C-alpha positions in Angstrom: 26.0 16.9 71.2 23.9 14.3 69.2 20.5 13.2 70.1 20.0 9.4 70.2 17.4 7.4 69.3 17.0 3.7 70.5 15.0 1.8 67.6 13.0 -1.3 68.2 14.1 -4.7 67.0 11.9 -4.7 64.1 11.1 -1.3 61.9 8.1 -2.2 59.6 4.6 -1.5 58.4 3.3 -1.9 62.0 5.2 0.8 63.8 6.9 3.0 61.1 4.5 5.4 61.6 5.0 5.6 65.4 9.2 5.4 64.9 8.7 8.6 62.2 6.7 10.4 64.5 9.3 9.9 67.5 12.4 10.5 65.2 11.2 13.8 63.5 10.2 15.1 67.1 14.1 15.0 67.6 14.7 17.3 64.5 14.7 20.9 65.2 14.5 23.9 62.7 18.4 24.8 63.3 19.5 20.9 62.4 22.0 19.7 65.1 22.9 15.7 64.9 20.5 12.4 65.5 22.1 9.2 66.1 19.6 6.1 65.4 21.1 3.2 67.4 19.9 0.1 65.6 22.1 -2.2 67.9 18.7 -4.0 68.9 17.0 -3.6 65.5 17.5 -7.1 63.3 14.9 -6.0 60.8 14.0 -3.4 58.7 11.3 -3.2 55.9 10.7 -0.7 53.4 8.5 1.4 55.3 11.4 0.9 57.8 13.6 2.6 55.0 11.3 5.4 54.0 11.5 6.3 57.6 15.0 6.7 57.8 15.2 8.5 54.3 12.6 11.0 55.3 14.6 11.8 58.7 17.8 12.1 56.8 16.3 14.5 54.0 14.6 16.6 56.8 17.7 16.9 59.0 19.8 17.7 56.0 18.0 20.3 54.9 18.1 22.1 58.6 21.8 21.5 58.3 22.1 18.7 60.4 23.9 15.4 60.6 21.7 12.2 60.6 23.7 9.0 61.7 23.3 5.4 62.1 25.0 3.4 64.8 25.4 -0.1 65.7 24.0 -1.4 62.5 23.9 -5.3 62.3 25.1 -7.3 59.5 21.5 -8.1 58.5 20.0 -4.3 58.8 23.6 -3.8 57.1 23.1 -6.1 53.7 19.4 -4.7 53.4 21.0 -0.9 53.4 23.6 -2.0 51.2 21.0 -4.0 48.7 18.8 -0.9 48.4 21.8 1.7 47.8 20.8 3.6 51.4 24.5 2.9 52.6 25.6 5.1 50.1 23.9 8.3 51.1 23.2 7.1 54.9 26.2 7.8 57.3 26.8 5.0 59.0 29.2 4.4 62.1 31.5 1.5 62.0 
């Protein structure tokens, strides 16, 4: 069973450290699955992308699975342009 993190409407430099802390708290040493629900997220900055990258790397190293869910077209475009959609798992 995956742990689901409900993301904020914006993930940017103002709240990225807090979001990172919350997501990292869900990642255990044994791996497991973490799903980040972005259904209410309309904007993600480079700071927010770093949070996703960091969580992805940590969970992958622990043998877990990191998935994005409910990605809006706007956020999907950001993920596509930056190349993040090439290595992050995104539920359709």
